Structure formats: structure tokens, C-alpha cells
LOBAVEX-513865 format. One line per field, with one value per residue (C-alpha): residue number from 1; residue in three letters; chain; x, y, z. Coordinates in Angstrom, 3 decimals, decimal comma. Layout:
REM LOBAVEX-513865
nr	(NUM ...)
rest	(ALA ...)
kette	(A ...)
east	(X ...)
north	(Y ...)
up	(Z ...)
END
This chain:
REM LOBAVEX-513865
nr	(1 2 3 4 5 6 7 8 9 10 11 12 13 14 15 16 17 18 19 20 21 22 23 24 25 26 27 28 29 30 31 32 33 34 35 36 37 38 39 40 41 42 43 44 45 46 47 48 49 50 51 52 53 54 55 56 57 58 59 60 61 62 63 64 65 66 67 68 69 70 71 72 73 74 75 76 77)
rest	(UNK UNK UNK UNK UNK UNK UNK UNK UNK UNK UNK UNK UNK UNK UNK UNK UNK UNK UNK UNK UNK UNK UNK UNK UNK UNK UNK UNK UNK UNK UNK UNK UNK UNK UNK UNK UNK UNK UNK UNK UNK UNK UNK UNK UNK UNK UNK UNK UNK UNK UNK UNK UNK UNK UNK UNK UNK UNK UNK UNK UNK UNK UNK UNK UNK UNK UNK UNK UNK UNK UNK UNK UNK UNK UNK UNK UNK)
kette	(A A A A A A A A A A A A A A A A A A A A A A A A A A A A A A A A A A A A A A A A A A A A A A A A A A A A A A A A A A A A A A A A A A A A A A A A A A A A A)
east	(-18,846 -21,602 -23,745 -20,956 -20,431 -24,165 -24,359 -21,474 -22,763 -26,408 -25,812 -23,731 -26,485 -29,147 -26,998 -26,561 -30,320 -30,925 -28,328 -30,152 -32,959 -30,643 -29,705 -32,289 -32,403 -30,776 -30,553 -33,958 -33,451 -30,721 -27,367 -24,239 -22,811 -25,879 -24,674 -28,206 -28,654 -28,772 -26,328 -27,712 -27,077 -24,871 -25,200 -22,356 -23,217 -20,753 -19,845 -21,073 -24,481 -27,127 -24,621 -25,777 -23,214 -24,133 -22,241 -21,849 -24,126 -24,147 -26,280 -29,693 -31,015 -32,164 -35,593 -36,370 -35,235 -37,429 -40,464 -40,146 -40,040 -42,712 -46,161 -48,366 -45,231 -44,821 -48,236 -48,680 -45,339)
north	(-57,745 -59,023 -55,963 -53,606 -55,508 -55,472 -51,732 -51,059 -53,329 -52,203 -48,789 -50,468 -52,990 -50,297 -48,115 -51,041 -51,534 -47,858 -47,768 -50,517 -48,089 -46,097 -42,435 -39,752 -37,936 -34,589 -33,278 -31,768 -29,982 -31,503 -33,183 -30,998 -33,228 -32,798 -30,940 -29,790 -27,987 -24,211 -21,828 -19,166 -15,566 -14,047 -10,302 -8,297 -6,287 -3,899 -4,185 -0,651 -1,228 0,404 2,305 5,599 7,976 9,267 11,850 11,694 14,028 15,276 13,237 14,572 14,595 11,083 12,258 13,787 10,581 8,397 10,615 10,711 6,894 6,126 4,941 7,998 10,168 10,313 11,805 9,786 10,692)
up	(80,602 78,328 79,095 78,062 74,835 74,107 74,845 72,464 69,681 69,701 68,037 65,336 64,593 64,483 62,217 59,837 59,648 58,995 56,208 54,299 53,424 51,150 51,090 50,503 47,164 47,916 44,343 43,703 40,374 38,234 38,348 38,192 35,450 33,206 30,047 29,190 32,500 32,197 33,791 36,073 35,124 37,814 38,312 39,775 42,881 44,430 48,083 48,721 47,113 49,333 51,500 52,984 54,468 57,905 59,908 63,664 65,621 69,196 71,600 72,560 76,120 77,074 78,253 74,844 73,094 75,318 74,918 71,139 70,911 73,511 72,397 71,987 71,692 75,465 76,138 79,355 80,958)
END
């Protein structure tokens, strides 16, 4: 019984010791409540920015596709 109690209490004791060191500073630049902090300029980008329309094409023979993508352009096959 004592072993079970010790096994359950040990993580709580260790967590209490670790919490005494204090939290890490996660705000690296400035505080969000700082009135002197600048506001970033936000640019609007459309959803379709960079879209290229492509039409469906008929498939090519698989051997020609493999040879065109092989190193050396399929010279060894």
C-alpha cells in the first residue's frame, strides 16, 4: 500500500519542485497590451493568387513517360 502511495505522490512532488523555477518568458518582442507597439501592415491576397488553369489531356503511353523522366532521358533502357 505504501509503495502505491509513494508512486502516486512522487510525480506531484517533482512537479511542485519544477514549478518553483517559474515560467519561461514566451513573449519575445513586445506585450500585446503595450500601446506603443506598432501594428503590422496586413496585405490582402486573393484566394486564387498564383492559380494556373490546366486542361485535362489524354494519357501518354507509360513507356514514353518513364523514358522521358529517367536519368539520361532513358538512354540506358
